[in-house]
Structures are given as C-alpha cells and as structure tokens.
ZAMI-52666 format. One record per residue (C-alpha): residue in one letter; x, z, y. Coordinates in nm, 4 decimals. Example, Ala and Ser with C-alpha at 12.3 -4.5 7.8 and 13.67 -1.06 7.14 Angstrom:
! ZAMI-52666
NODE type        X        Z        Y
NODE    a   1.2300   0.7800  -0.4500
NODE    s   1.3670   0.7140  -0.1060
This chain:
! ZAMI-52666
NODE type        X        Z        Y
NODE    m   0.0111   0.0037  -0.0056
NODE    r   0.2717   0.0867   0.2337
NODE    r   0.4457  -0.2382   0.1560
NODE    t   0.1359  -0.4529   0.2309
NODE    t   0.0925  -0.2694   0.5582
NODE    m   0.4438  -0.3375   0.6652
NODE    v   0.4300  -0.6906   0.5694
NODE    a   0.0795  -0.7487   0.7429
NODE    t   0.2194  -0.5794   1.0542
NODE    v   0.5428  -0.8055   1.0617
NODE    f   0.3042  -1.1288   1.0241
NODE    l   0.0837  -1.0101   1.3046
NODE    l   0.3720  -0.9786   1.5392
NODE    a   0.5304  -1.3050   1.4269
NODE    a   0.1933  -1.4943   1.4516
NODE    p   0.1821  -1.5558   1.8351
NODE    a   0.5492  -1.7179   1.8011
NODE    l   0.4207  -1.9295   1.5041
NODE    a   0.1036  -2.0260   1.6744
NODE    l   0.2736  -2.1360   1.9938
NODE    g   0.4923  -2.3966   1.8463
NODE    g   0.7110  -2.6051   2.0652
NODE    t   0.6909  -2.6446   2.4363
NODE    y   0.8037  -2.9897   2.5666
NODE    q   0.9162  -3.0573   2.9155
NODE    w   0.9959  -3.3945   3.1022
NODE    r   1.0795  -3.5157   3.4521
NODE    d   0.8969  -3.8182   3.5924
NODE    d   1.0025  -4.0826   3.8332
NODE    a   0.8998  -3.8711   4.1279
NODE    g   1.1034  -3.5701   4.0120
NODE    t   0.8085  -3.3703   3.8999
NODE    v   0.8452  -3.1598   3.6090
NODE    h   0.5851  -3.1697   3.3414
NODE    f   0.5203  -2.9148   3.0343
NODE    t   0.3034  -2.9564   2.7396
NODE    d   0.2776  -2.7933   2.4089
NODE    d   0.1626  -3.1323   2.2497
NODE    s   0.4152  -3.3837   2.1994
NODE    d   0.1499  -3.6672   2.1590
NODE    r   0.0531  -3.5909   2.5416
NODE    i   0.3836  -3.7109   2.6523
NODE    p   0.3870  -4.0601   2.8147
NODE    d   0.5608  -4.3219   2.6264
NODE    k   0.8006  -4.4196   2.8961
NODE    y   0.9232  -4.0529   2.9270
NODE    l   0.9677  -3.9802   2.5538
NODE    k   1.3537  -4.0298   2.5802
NODE    r   1.3592  -3.7749   2.8591
NODE    a   1.1355  -3.5199   2.6993
NODE    r   1.3050  -3.2153   2.5434
NODE    e   1.2002  -2.9163   2.3564
NODE    v   1.2230  -2.5863   2.5524
NODE    d   1.1563  -2.2099   2.4510
NODE    p   0.8374  -2.0676   2.5668
NODE    a   1.0080  -1.7922   2.7925
NODE    s   1.1943  -2.0608   3.0194
NODE    a   0.8833  -2.2787   3.0355
NODE    a   0.6806  -2.0034   3.1945
NODE    k   0.9318  -2.0381   3.5096
NODE    p   0.8484  -2.3903   3.6188
NODE    a   0.8401  -2.2972   3.9993
NODE    a   1.2252  -2.3340   4.0449
NODE    t   1.2119  -2.7007   3.9166
NODE    v   0.8939  -2.8206   4.0964
NODE    p   1.0025  -3.0532   4.3821
NODE    k   0.8653  -2.9591   4.7250
NODE    p   0.6431  -3.1853   4.9101
NODE    e   0.7978  -3.4089   5.1677
NODE    a   0.7489  -3.3152   5.5378
NODE    p   0.5860  -3.5821   5.7518
NODE    a   0.8477  -3.7683   5.9616
NODE    v   0.8681  -3.6254   6.3013
NODE    p   0.9445  -3.8788   6.6137
NODE    p   1.2809  -3.7943   6.7989
NODE    a   1.0908  -3.7172   7.1073
NODE    a   0.8945  -3.4780   6.9413
NODE    k   1.2262  -3.3109   6.7783
NODE    e   1.3819  -3.3037   7.1307
NODE    a   1.0755  -3.1208   7.2737
NODE    a   1.0561  -2.8764   7.0004
NODE    a   1.4445  -2.8118   7.0415
NODE    a   1.3947  -2.7494   7.4090
NODE    a   1.0924  -2.5193   7.3456
NODE    t   1.3047  -2.3171   7.0933
NODE    a   1.5885  -2.3054   7.3629
NODE    a   1.3407  -2.1879   7.5976
NODE    d   1.2165  -1.9023   7.3731
NODE    a   1.5620  -1.8021   7.2743
NODE    k   1.6720  -1.7962   7.6559
NODE    s   1.3644  -1.5696   7.7526
NODE    t   1.4043  -1.3421   7.4505
NODE    q   1.7789  -1.3046   7.5707
NODE    r   1.6702  -1.2406   7.9229
NODE    a   1.4148  -0.9812   7.8048
NODE    r   1.7002  -0.8200   7.5880
NODE    v   1.9424  -0.8063   7.8967
NODE    a   1.6971  -0.6673   8.1095
NODE    a   1.6035  -0.3839   7.8806
NODE    e   1.9752  -0.2989   7.8103
NODE    l   2.0195  -0.2917   8.2085
NODE    a   1.7334  -0.0698   8.2734
NODE    q   1.8544   0.1654   7.9967
NODE    a   2.2153   0.1637   8.1447
NODE    r   2.0921   0.2201   8.4963
NODE    s   1.8869   0.5353   8.3817
NODE    g   2.1864   0.6571   8.1920
NODE    l   2.4219   0.5922   8.4878
NODE    e   2.1999   0.8147   8.7237
NODE    g   2.2056   1.1009   8.5021
NODE    k   2.5834   1.0562   8.4477
NODE    k   2.6464   1.0545   8.8286
NODE    q   2.4371   1.3932   8.8634
NODE    e   2.6459   1.5397   8.5937
NODE    l   2.9523   1.4185   8.7752
NODE    q   2.8322   1.5814   9.0797
NODE    k   2.7866   1.9146   8.9125
NODE    l   3.1215   1.8929   8.7489
NODE    h   3.3121   1.8274   9.0843
NODE    h   3.1267   2.1378   9.2265
NODE    k   3.2268   2.3303   8.9377
NODE    w   3.5822   2.2256   8.9604
NODE    m   3.5886   2.3088   9.3379
NODE    v   3.4350   2.6337   9.2730
NODE    t   3.7120   2.7455   9.0111
NODE    k   3.9856   2.5988   9.2037
NODE    g   3.9465   2.8193   9.5056
NODE    r   3.6958   2.9588   9.7410
NODE    t   3.5771   2.8184  10.0636
NODE    p   3.7279   3.0208  10.3607
NODE    t   3.5146   3.1227  10.6591
NODE    p   3.5580   2.9132  10.9789
NODE    d   3.7869   3.1967  11.1267
NODE    e   3.9934   3.2301  10.8065
NODE    a   4.0411   2.8497  10.8152
NODE    k   4.1579   2.8513  11.1931
NODE    e   4.3856   3.1234  11.1232
NODE    f   4.5426   2.9626  10.8406
NODE    q   4.5673   2.6207  11.0267
NODE    k   4.7590   2.8250  11.3178
NODE    q   4.9882   2.9866  11.0846
NODE    l   5.0529   2.6780  10.9144
NODE    a   5.1454   2.4943  11.2101
NODE    e   5.3828   2.7768  11.3099
NODE    g   5.5335   2.7763  10.9733
NODE    k   5.4571   3.1468  10.9267
NODE    t   5.2313   3.1322  10.6039
NODE    t   5.2714   3.1214  10.2275
NODE    d   5.0589   3.0444   9.9347
NODE    e   4.9457   3.4002   9.9001
NODE    k   4.7729   3.3976  10.2432
NODE    n   4.6113   3.0292  10.1706
NODE    p   4.2326   3.1271  10.2189
NODE    y   4.1352   2.8209  10.0053
NODE    v   4.3139   2.9407   9.6874
NODE    s   4.1513   3.2097   9.4702
NODE    k   4.3505   3.5258   9.4755
NODE    n   4.2566   3.5900   9.0933
NODE    r   4.4958   3.3495   8.9341
NODE    a   4.4035   3.4382   8.5792
NODE    l   4.0308   3.3757   8.5996
NODE    s   4.0541   3.0668   8.8302
NODE    s   4.2224   2.8143   8.6177
NODE    s   4.0531   2.4858   8.6979
NODE    s   4.2311   2.2698   8.4643
NODE    a   3.9374   2.2587   8.2181
NODE    a   3.6847   2.2006   8.4896
NODE    r   3.9283   1.9139   8.6243
NODE    a   3.9729   1.7613   8.2858
NODE    a   3.5836   1.7426   8.2444
NODE    y   3.5366   1.6034   8.5823
NODE    y   3.7773   1.3248   8.5303
NODE    k   3.6293   1.2402   8.1767
NODE    k   3.2942   1.2086   8.3161
NODE    l   3.4471   1.0087   8.6144
NODE    v   3.5852   0.7604   8.3540
NODE    e   3.2526   0.7233   8.1707
NODE    v   3.0621   0.6672   8.5114
NODE    r   3.2939   0.3817   8.6161
NODE    e   3.2730   0.2285   8.2678
NODE    d   2.8806   0.2335   8.2980
NODE    d   2.8791   0.0986   8.6437
NODE    a   3.0904  -0.1831   8.5258
NODE    r   2.8810  -0.2611   8.2424
NODE    v   2.5536  -0.2435   8.4748
NODE    q   2.7073  -0.5198   8.7084
NODE    q   2.8140  -0.7255   8.4086
NODE    l   2.4545  -0.7030   8.2931
NODE    e   2.3155  -0.7999   8.6448
NODE    r   2.5600  -1.1095   8.6484
NODE    e   2.4199  -1.2049   8.3043
NODE    l   2.0715  -1.1497   8.4013
NODE    e   2.1226  -1.3554   8.7117
NODE    a   2.2907  -1.6324   8.5087
NODE    l   1.9794  -1.6442   8.2765
NODE    k   1.7221  -1.7111   8.5604
C-alpha cells in the first residue's frame, strides 16, 4: 500500500510536465517572436527557424517581443521639442539657483548677527571701556610719555580672567564663514542674472 501511494504521488507530480509536451518558438520576418505547443501550428516557411524550448523560458517572452516603431517626427517638430526641453531645463535651473540664493541670504543674516555678538564678546574680554575722563587722562599721559601698560584704562586689570584669545579665535572663524557665504551669495546672484 505504501509503495502504491508513493508511485501514485510521483506520477501525479510528473503528470503536468508530461502533459505540457514541447513548446516551440520562432521569429517571423517582422521580428516578432511566436510560441506554440503544437508543432502543426507553425507556418511552413518558419519551420526551419522554429526550435523547441523548455516551458520555463517560454513563459518569459516580454524581453524578446519587439517594440512598436514610433511614428516619424519631422525635423521642425524635433527642434521645437528640443527648444521646449531647453526652456524647461533653464527655468528649473533658475528656480534651483533662486532657492539656493534665498537660503544662503537667510543663513548669511544669522551669521552676521552672530559675528556681531562674537565681536562684542571679544571686546569685553579684551578690556574694559574707560570713562571719558579716564580716556582723556590716559591720552594726556601717553602724549607726555609718562604712562605704562598697568595704567592703560582699556586693558582689564585681571589678566588671568580676561584672556581674549578664545573669543578672538571664535570671531575670526565666524568672519571667515561670513566672507565665504557672502562670496557664494554674490556668485549665485550672478548665475541668476545670467539665467534671465
């Protein structure tokens, strides 16, 4: 019983392959690929071109089917289409440059404000602002040659706490960024002007 069941199972699994038989393929004069499972349906003039293929590869005819030919386009229409495409490309590029310019301008304004704050911080850590009387007295003593650095009212008296090197470095770093962004804005403005 077990053996009969096994033979029946093998036969049932092999039956579809036996029932399919051969699949035939041929290409006609127009280049179209045809398939059939009946060799009698192949036209006589294509019998020499026909070949038997396995069913798995016959199921994928899309790659070999020729594409229909596009109707001929007159040269004037091609030129008009090319001009329209060029105009679309130019307007797309103009929009891209304008968007980049707007973004660069808004970023530049924020960086300029940051630069002003860094300059103020640098000046505060560098020294103090003297009163007008102190400034006049210092200028008078400086002209007479009777002053020293310790008496300079512009310099902070607490040297340990007033190191301005970090603030100065931050200021100059931001200044470089602002100058680069400003140059980029000018370049984008020129590009936008050339695209008009």
